[in-house]
N, C-alpha and C positions, 0 to 999 in steps of 0.2 A: 503494500501500499504506500503510496505517493503523500508526503506530508507537504501539502501544498500551502504558501503562506499567500494572506489575501488582505486586501482592505475594499472598501465600498465597490469601486469601478474594476479592478483588477486581481488576477490571480499569477502568481509565480512560485518557481522551484529554482533556488540557487545551488549551483555546480562550478565548481572551479578546475581547471587544468593547471597544474604546477607543475614547472619544469624547473629543476635545481642544476645548474650549469657551476660547476667547480672551476676558480679561476685556474686558465691556462690549460683547461681540459685534462690535467693530469688523468691517469689510470688508474689511481693508487685506490679510487673507491668502488672499483669494480673488480676488486680482488677479496682481500682479507677484509677489508672495511666495510663492504657490502651489508654484511647482515647487523653489524653494530648501527649503521646509519639509518636503516631499516627499523629496529629497535626504536633507536630514538624518534623517529619519524611518527611511528606507531603511538609512544607513548604522549609525544605534543598531542597529537589527535584525540587523546583519550583524555587530557586535560582541559584540551577546548571544546570538547563534547562536538567533536566532528568525525563525520562518519567518512572513513579511509576507505573507498569503492575497491581500489586496484593500485597497484604500485609495480614500477619498473625500475631496474638500473641498468640502463643501455649505453654502452659505450660511446656510441653516435649521436646522443642527444646533446 
């Protein structure tokens, strides 16, 4: 079930696509640190009460 926000004349559902690009696009994040970064992002989403639908660590982003 979708949770629509609404006012008197409009309904909406907010979704964001966030891409994090490390400075100089170092490939460090795609090896050992990949799992740790994922844990941190999931923890931040829980703190802010945000639903994380999907996440990927891609070297070409």
